[in-house]
N, C-alpha and C positions, 0 to 999 in steps of 0.2 A: 196044047189044046186046053182051054179053060173049062173047068167043070163047075157046075152050079148046084148048090145045095139049097133046098127049100125047107124052111122051118115055119111051122105054124105057132103063133103066139097069141095069147089073149091080149086085150087092150091094156090091162094092168102090167102084164109082163113086158109089153112093148115100151110102155112109158118108163118102166124101171130101167130097161136097157138104154133108153135114150138119156135118162138122167146120169147113169153111170158113164156113158160115152162122153157126155158134156164135161163131167168132172175130170175125166182123164184127158180132156183136150181134143177129142175127136170131133170132126165136123160131120163125117158120114157114119151112120150107125153100122153100116156093113163093114167098114174098116175096123171098127171097134170089135165086132163079132169075130172077124178074121183074126185079129190080134189075140183075142181070148182063146180061140180054138188052137192057135199055133203057140200059145204060151208067151206072147209078146206084150202082154198088157202093161201099160204105163211106159213101155220103151219108146213110144212115139214122141213123148213130150220131154223126156228126161234131158237129152242133149241140149235142146233149145232153152229149156228152163235153166239148166246149169250155166249155159253161156250168158243168158240174160242176167242171172244173179251175179256172175263175175263182173260183167260190165257195170252193173249198178254199184256193186261194192267198190270198184275202181274209181268211179266218179265220186262216190261219197268220200272215199279216202283222200282223193285229190282236193276236194273242197275243204275237208277237215284240216288237211295239211296247210292249205293256203290261209285259212282262217287262223290257225294256230300260229303261223309265222307272222301274220299281221298283228296278232296280239303280243307276240314275244318280242318283235323288233324294237318297239319303244323301250321296253324294259332292258334290252341289250345295251342300248345307248346310255340309259341311266346307270347301268352297272359299270360301263366303261368310265363314265364321269365319276362315279363313286370310287372306283379303283384309283383314278388319278388323284382325287382329293385325299384318299387314304395315304397315298405315296407322299403327297406334299405335307400332310400332317405328321407323318413319320419322320420326314426330314427336319421339320421344325422342332419336334420333340428331341431329336438327336442334337440339334443346335443348342437347345435349352440345357440338355444334360452336360454339354461341353462347357457352357457358361457356368453352370452350377459347380462343375469340377474346378473351374478356375477360381470361383469364389471361395471354395474350400481351402485353396492354397494360399489365400490371403491371410495376413496376420490375425490371430485371435482378437476378439473384441477387447480384451483387457490390454493387450499390447497396443492396439490402436488408440485406446483411451490414454495410455501413458504417453504415446507419441504426440497426441494432441495437446496434452498438458505441457510437454516439453516445448512444443511449438509456441504455445501461449506464453511460456516463460521467456522465450527468446524474442517476442515481439517488443518493439521499442516503445517506451513510455514517452509522455510529453516532455519530461525533463531530459530524457536521453536525446530527443530530437533537438531540444534547445541547446544542449551542450555541443551538438554537431554544427548547428547553424549559427550559434553565437547570440542571435537575437530573433525574436518572433514579433511580428507587427499585427495588431488587432485588425487593421484595415485590410489585411491580406488573408484573413481567416473567415471561414463561413461557420459560425458557431451558433448553436441553439441557445446556449447559456454562457456568454462570454465572461460574466462575472465569476461563475463557478470555475471556469477554466483558468483564469488569471489568479484567482484565490488559491487554487490547487498548486499552481506553479510557485507562487510566493511561499506557500506552506512547505514546499519541497526545496526551498533555498534560492529560488530565482529572484533577481532584482527587478522590480516593476517601475518603469519610468512613465510618469503621467504627463502627457502633452495636451494641448488644447483640442487636438483632433482624435487622439487615440491613446491606447496603452501599449507600451513596448516591454516585453519580458526579455531580460538579458541574463545570460549566464554570468555569475559573479567573477569567475576567472577571466572570461572574455572581456568583461567590463573593466577590470583592473588593468589589463594589458592595453585596452583601447585608450583609457584615460592617460596612461603613461606615455603612449606613443603620440597622442594628440598634443600633449604639453611640450613635446620635443620639436614641434613644427613652429617655425618662426615667420613664415610668410603669411601676410594678411589676406592674400587672394584665396578665396574658398575653393575654387576648382584646383588650383595648384596644391593647396594643402591636402585635398581629398586624394590627389594623385600619389601622395606619399604613403597612403594607407592601402591595405589589401582590400579587395572588393567588399567583404562583409563589414569591415570597419568604415570604409568610405560611405557605404549606404547609411549606416547609423549616424555618421558624422554630419552628412547633409540634412538628415531628418532633424537632428538636434539643433543644428545651426539655424535652420528655417523656423524652428519653434523658440529660438532664443535661449535654449538650455546650454548651448556652448557659444561663448563670445570671444572675440579677439581683444586681448588686453594690450593696449598700446604701450603702457608703461613697462609691462613685462615683455612686450614684443613677442607674445605667444598666445595660444588658444587656451581658454580657461573653461573647463566643464563645470557647470553649476549643479552638480548632482550630489 
């Protein structure tokens, strides 16, 4: 059975209770007065408020997490690219270190210099080449200063034969052997005579015959060099 309690309040007191009831979240003033009398003040709103706060916090947390991931993801990709580049750079540095180690194992600079000097000494000079070939023809050379070249050869002992078309530098020993062998040929036929010589001698023979520096002497029945 429901009991009713009647309380008389002034207008100010009634308004004060209404304000308190609204602050505590009560719609009905009677519910607020009942809660106060029974010691349940504020218990009416606590569970709802707490649940509402948890939901709001969860929503905020989810949004913050999403925003944070959207912000971090591009940087994650850049970090992966950076890691890849660092790995490639490390590999190149290691390769350079290996090359540097190999260079350290090379002969010292002084030894390299001596080696180069030795190689320079072993290079053949123009007179060395002339001795090997027997004769050098100006028409077959590409020289910036042919006069200096032939003057140098002559200074070093070469014999220079001047023809109408060119100069021919001849090794003295080769020339002596050439003249001796030519004088031993008694056929007047130029081609047959050239066939009795070795290729180097035959080449010089044809050149000198065509320039009239070697002639066939009919009385002697042999070839006569006019050198």
